[in-house]
C-alpha beads as a LAMMPS data file, in Angstrom:
LAMMPS data file: protein, C-alpha beads

222 atoms
221 bonds

1 atom types
1 bond types

-500.0 500.0 xlo xhi
-500.0 500.0 ylo yhi
-500.0 500.0 zlo zhi

Masses

1 110.0

Atoms # bond

1 1 1 340.728 -316.275 310.368
2 1 1 344.520 -315.679 310.897
3 1 1 345.251 -318.013 307.995
4 1 1 342.857 -316.158 305.683
5 1 1 344.653 -312.821 306.734
6 1 1 347.955 -314.403 305.935
7 1 1 346.770 -315.526 302.505
8 1 1 345.494 -312.198 301.527
9 1 1 348.658 -310.432 302.616
10 1 1 350.754 -312.999 300.457
11 1 1 348.339 -312.264 297.468
12 1 1 348.650 -308.425 298.013
13 1 1 352.457 -308.797 298.208
14 1 1 352.544 -310.738 294.883
15 1 1 350.276 -308.166 293.198
16 1 1 352.489 -305.321 294.510
17 1 1 355.626 -307.141 293.286
18 1 1 354.132 -307.674 289.823
19 1 1 353.020 -304.035 289.597
20 1 1 356.469 -302.701 290.454
21 1 1 358.525 -301.699 287.124
22 1 1 361.268 -303.690 285.494
23 1 1 363.830 -301.160 284.548
24 1 1 365.892 -301.708 281.317
25 1 1 368.615 -299.152 280.835
26 1 1 369.873 -298.624 277.412
27 1 1 373.014 -296.791 276.285
28 1 1 374.833 -296.321 273.084
29 1 1 377.956 -294.324 272.477
30 1 1 380.527 -294.415 269.597
31 1 1 383.392 -295.236 271.853
32 1 1 381.614 -297.799 274.087
33 1 1 379.048 -299.228 271.816
34 1 1 375.743 -300.573 272.964
35 1 1 375.165 -301.286 276.660
36 1 1 372.243 -302.490 278.686
37 1 1 371.212 -303.265 282.252
38 1 1 368.095 -304.849 283.433
39 1 1 367.102 -304.157 287.065
40 1 1 364.168 -305.025 289.326
41 1 1 364.012 -303.311 292.690
42 1 1 367.510 -303.507 293.901
43 1 1 368.525 -306.631 291.924
44 1 1 370.473 -306.497 288.790
45 1 1 369.148 -309.315 286.458
46 1 1 371.415 -308.554 283.486
47 1 1 374.302 -306.248 282.731
48 1 1 376.265 -306.100 279.588
49 1 1 379.281 -304.385 281.205
50 1 1 379.954 -307.413 283.482
51 1 1 382.709 -309.703 282.770
52 1 1 381.559 -312.972 281.464
53 1 1 382.570 -316.068 283.686
54 1 1 385.173 -318.080 282.148
55 1 1 383.837 -321.237 280.221
56 1 1 384.221 -324.501 282.068
57 1 1 386.661 -326.800 280.637
58 1 1 385.426 -329.221 278.047
59 1 1 384.593 -332.821 279.109
60 1 1 386.932 -335.654 278.077
61 1 1 386.334 -337.093 274.792
62 1 1 385.064 -340.378 276.305
63 1 1 382.351 -338.485 278.230
64 1 1 380.989 -336.260 275.479
65 1 1 377.590 -337.054 274.141
66 1 1 377.373 -338.209 270.587
67 1 1 376.506 -335.702 267.984
68 1 1 373.193 -337.354 267.228
69 1 1 372.182 -337.185 270.831
70 1 1 373.189 -333.614 271.130
71 1 1 371.108 -332.720 267.971
72 1 1 368.165 -334.619 269.365
73 1 1 368.253 -332.928 272.656
74 1 1 368.378 -329.459 271.073
75 1 1 365.780 -330.269 268.589
76 1 1 363.517 -331.558 271.233
77 1 1 363.617 -328.123 273.209
78 1 1 363.064 -326.116 269.892
79 1 1 360.106 -328.519 269.104
80 1 1 358.506 -327.774 272.619
81 1 1 358.943 -324.047 272.117
82 1 1 357.424 -323.891 268.873
83 1 1 354.597 -326.082 270.152
84 1 1 354.024 -323.516 272.898
85 1 1 353.881 -320.695 270.468
86 1 1 351.286 -322.619 268.444
87 1 1 353.632 -323.433 265.678
88 1 1 353.908 -327.283 266.078
89 1 1 353.148 -327.923 262.584
90 1 1 356.490 -326.493 261.596
91 1 1 358.468 -327.645 264.656
92 1 1 359.879 -330.584 262.779
93 1 1 359.930 -332.177 259.249
94 1 1 357.773 -335.007 260.595
95 1 1 355.110 -332.753 262.133
96 1 1 355.008 -330.752 258.841
97 1 1 354.466 -333.819 256.749
98 1 1 351.808 -335.188 259.207
99 1 1 349.922 -331.866 259.152
100 1 1 350.011 -331.775 255.312
101 1 1 348.844 -335.231 255.253
102 1 1 345.851 -334.570 257.642
103 1 1 344.905 -331.077 256.567
104 1 1 346.511 -330.395 253.203
105 1 1 349.118 -328.038 252.205
106 1 1 347.008 -324.746 251.924
107 1 1 345.313 -325.301 255.233
108 1 1 348.540 -326.108 257.079
109 1 1 350.189 -322.962 255.612
110 1 1 347.079 -320.974 256.574
111 1 1 347.292 -322.210 259.898
112 1 1 350.924 -321.271 260.407
113 1 1 350.278 -317.863 259.118
114 1 1 347.408 -317.617 261.660
115 1 1 349.630 -318.686 264.437
116 1 1 352.376 -316.084 263.421
117 1 1 349.617 -313.315 263.268
118 1 1 348.332 -314.112 266.688
119 1 1 351.794 -314.354 268.165
120 1 1 352.828 -310.821 266.667
121 1 1 349.471 -309.450 267.859
122 1 1 350.283 -310.519 271.402
123 1 1 353.823 -309.220 271.136
124 1 1 352.329 -306.058 269.893
125 1 1 350.119 -305.604 272.770
126 1 1 353.012 -306.565 275.151
127 1 1 355.143 -303.762 273.573
128 1 1 352.357 -301.182 273.909
129 1 1 352.581 -301.780 277.661
130 1 1 356.156 -300.502 277.795
131 1 1 356.990 -296.899 278.962
132 1 1 360.174 -294.948 277.908
133 1 1 360.612 -293.075 281.088
134 1 1 363.549 -291.485 279.457
135 1 1 364.532 -291.149 275.805
136 1 1 367.535 -289.024 274.795
137 1 1 368.826 -289.305 271.202
138 1 1 371.632 -287.213 269.896
139 1 1 372.890 -287.347 266.441
140 1 1 375.567 -285.019 264.906
141 1 1 375.763 -285.004 261.131
142 1 1 379.152 -284.225 260.144
143 1 1 380.892 -282.986 256.830
144 1 1 383.183 -280.128 256.036
145 1 1 381.145 -279.221 252.932
146 1 1 377.999 -277.366 254.058
147 1 1 375.968 -278.574 250.956
148 1 1 376.986 -282.276 251.684
149 1 1 376.311 -281.810 255.227
150 1 1 372.810 -280.386 254.539
151 1 1 372.074 -283.346 252.266
152 1 1 373.110 -285.867 254.957
153 1 1 371.093 -283.988 257.626
154 1 1 368.009 -284.265 255.419
155 1 1 368.646 -287.967 254.907
156 1 1 369.011 -288.559 258.598
157 1 1 365.768 -286.673 259.427
158 1 1 364.010 -288.446 256.821
159 1 1 364.993 -291.722 258.452
160 1 1 364.641 -290.757 262.206
161 1 1 361.447 -288.747 262.405
162 1 1 359.118 -291.370 260.735
163 1 1 360.653 -294.062 263.149
164 1 1 359.771 -291.870 266.047
165 1 1 356.252 -291.307 264.764
166 1 1 355.996 -295.159 264.513
167 1 1 357.240 -295.610 267.971
168 1 1 354.747 -292.927 269.328
169 1 1 352.000 -295.234 268.115
170 1 1 353.429 -298.294 269.790
171 1 1 355.092 -296.976 273.144
172 1 1 354.521 -294.407 275.663
173 1 1 356.955 -291.696 276.412
174 1 1 357.312 -289.710 279.680
175 1 1 360.503 -287.665 278.760
176 1 1 361.673 -287.563 275.384
177 1 1 364.615 -285.407 273.847
178 1 1 365.722 -285.762 270.165
179 1 1 368.564 -283.446 268.918
180 1 1 369.709 -283.732 265.435
181 1 1 372.342 -281.127 264.283
182 1 1 375.137 -280.466 261.800
183 1 1 378.773 -280.554 262.886
184 1 1 381.290 -279.093 260.256
185 1 1 384.284 -280.059 262.176
186 1 1 383.885 -283.713 261.879
187 1 1 383.631 -285.876 258.582
188 1 1 381.507 -288.549 260.008
189 1 1 377.988 -288.875 261.471
190 1 1 377.920 -289.835 265.068
191 1 1 375.026 -290.669 267.336
192 1 1 374.614 -291.313 271.030
193 1 1 371.530 -292.644 272.990
194 1 1 370.442 -293.023 276.511
195 1 1 367.008 -294.366 277.670
196 1 1 365.119 -296.071 280.407
197 1 1 362.428 -298.553 279.357
198 1 1 359.947 -299.652 282.012
199 1 1 357.816 -302.788 281.935
200 1 1 355.518 -304.170 284.637
201 1 1 356.158 -307.969 285.275
202 1 1 352.390 -308.473 285.479
203 1 1 352.152 -307.623 281.614
204 1 1 355.098 -310.158 280.922
205 1 1 353.231 -312.810 283.119
206 1 1 349.955 -312.059 281.153
207 1 1 351.879 -312.607 277.942
208 1 1 353.305 -315.890 279.091
209 1 1 349.865 -317.075 280.437
210 1 1 348.088 -316.155 277.189
211 1 1 350.593 -318.417 275.210
212 1 1 350.224 -321.205 277.843
213 1 1 346.409 -320.884 277.711
214 1 1 346.552 -321.085 273.839
215 1 1 348.643 -324.209 274.177
216 1 1 346.285 -325.788 276.496
217 1 1 343.245 -325.190 274.368
218 1 1 344.882 -326.691 271.329
219 1 1 345.976 -329.676 273.324
220 1 1 342.358 -330.234 274.502
221 1 1 341.038 -329.886 270.969
222 1 1 343.399 -332.469 269.674

Bonds

1 1 1 2
2 1 2 3
3 1 3 4
4 1 4 5
5 1 5 6
6 1 6 7
7 1 7 8
8 1 8 9
9 1 9 10
10 1 10 11
11 1 11 12
12 1 12 13
13 1 13 14
14 1 14 15
15 1 15 16
16 1 16 17
17 1 17 18
18 1 18 19
19 1 19 20
20 1 20 21
21 1 21 22
22 1 22 23
23 1 23 24
24 1 24 25
25 1 25 26
26 1 26 27
27 1 27 28
28 1 28 29
29 1 29 30
30 1 30 31
31 1 31 32
32 1 32 33
33 1 33 34
34 1 34 35
35 1 35 36
36 1 36 37
37 1 37 38
38 1 38 39
39 1 39 40
40 1 40 41
41 1 41 42
42 1 42 43
43 1 43 44
44 1 44 45
45 1 45 46
46 1 46 47
47 1 47 48
48 1 48 49
49 1 49 50
50 1 50 51
51 1 51 52
52 1 52 53
53 1 53 54
54 1 54 55
55 1 55 56
56 1 56 57
57 1 57 58
58 1 58 59
59 1 59 60
60 1 60 61
61 1 61 62
62 1 62 63
63 1 63 64
64 1 64 65
65 1 65 66
66 1 66 67
67 1 67 68
68 1 68 69
69 1 69 70
70 1 70 71
71 1 71 72
72 1 72 73
73 1 73 74
74 1 74 75
75 1 75 76
76 1 76 77
77 1 77 78
78 1 78 79
79 1 79 80
80 1 80 81
81 1 81 82
82 1 82 83
83 1 83 84
84 1 84 85
85 1 85 86
86 1 86 87
87 1 87 88
88 1 88 89
89 1 89 90
90 1 90 91
91 1 91 92
92 1 92 93
93 1 93 94
94 1 94 95
95 1 95 96
96 1 96 97
97 1 97 98
98 1 98 99
99 1 99 100
100 1 100 101
101 1 101 102
102 1 102 103
103 1 103 104
104 1 104 105
105 1 105 106
106 1 106 107
107 1 107 108
108 1 108 109
109 1 109 110
110 1 110 111
111 1 111 112
112 1 112 113
113 1 113 114
114 1 114 115
115 1 115 116
116 1 116 117
117 1 117 118
118 1 118 119
119 1 119 120
120 1 120 121
121 1 121 122
122 1 122 123
123 1 123 124
124 1 124 125
125 1 125 126
126 1 126 127
127 1 127 128
128 1 128 129
129 1 129 130
130 1 130 131
131 1 131 132
132 1 132 133
133 1 133 134
134 1 134 135
135 1 135 136
136 1 136 137
137 1 137 138
138 1 138 139
139 1 139 140
140 1 140 141
141 1 141 142
142 1 142 143
143 1 143 144
144 1 144 145
145 1 145 146
146 1 146 147
147 1 147 148
148 1 148 149
149 1 149 150
150 1 150 151
151 1 151 152
152 1 152 153
153 1 153 154
154 1 154 155
155 1 155 156
156 1 156 157
157 1 157 158
158 1 158 159
159 1 159 160
160 1 160 161
161 1 161 162
162 1 162 163
163 1 163 164
164 1 164 165
165 1 165 166
166 1 166 167
167 1 167 168
168 1 168 169
169 1 169 170
170 1 170 171
171 1 171 172
172 1 172 173
173 1 173 174
174 1 174 175
175 1 175 176
176 1 176 177
177 1 177 178
178 1 178 179
179 1 179 180
180 1 180 181
181 1 181 182
182 1 182 183
183 1 183 184
184 1 184 185
185 1 185 186
186 1 186 187
187 1 187 188
188 1 188 189
189 1 189 190
190 1 190 191
191 1 191 192
192 1 192 193
193 1 193 194
194 1 194 195
195 1 195 196
196 1 196 197
197 1 197 198
198 1 198 199
199 1 199 200
200 1 200 201
201 1 201 202
202 1 202 203
203 1 203 204
204 1 204 205
205 1 205 206
206 1 206 207
207 1 207 208
208 1 208 209
209 1 209 210
210 1 210 211
211 1 211 212
212 1 212 213
213 1 213 214
214 1 214 215
215 1 215 216
216 1 216 217
217 1 217 218
218 1 218 219
219 1 219 220
220 1 220 221
221 1 221 222
């Protein structure tokens, strides 16, 4: 009985950890450029402001792998990834020729497009699970001439607001602030952005399990 309680406690802990949000902090400023930070609980998984570790010195010429072996190793990893995504028919020239020989060119192309369509649909469902806990966009349209500034302002609004409407249909926003204004004291248009995007790991795990399940089903059929 004690073992059952321990197993249930471990399962509950796993579910809790998968339900806690993965926080992605996004920032853009003209002076600092684009910055991001990925955090989970108290752990920082990625931070663009951290200094990169110096690269290890290259191996002596005698110990380096031949170019053909390097290319083969890299190609094998790419082929496995495309195979996992359901795109084995285009993972290599040999696979493409084999697929065309077995199924024909039209059916092979249709299968590739179907795989891309399913992949994008899965990615779209994953994106819809994201939540912008904070979205703060500031744009200052600058020009000393009032008429030109008004024209630029209209162009910026025509580009930004349709994009925000598209995001409304794909993501959730808890707090959103958009400020687009004119600044006659500057000649250029400047923009700044701060946001926090939240993902739950359980959705990412579900996305990966879906891809793996598709790969298993295809392997069984073959």
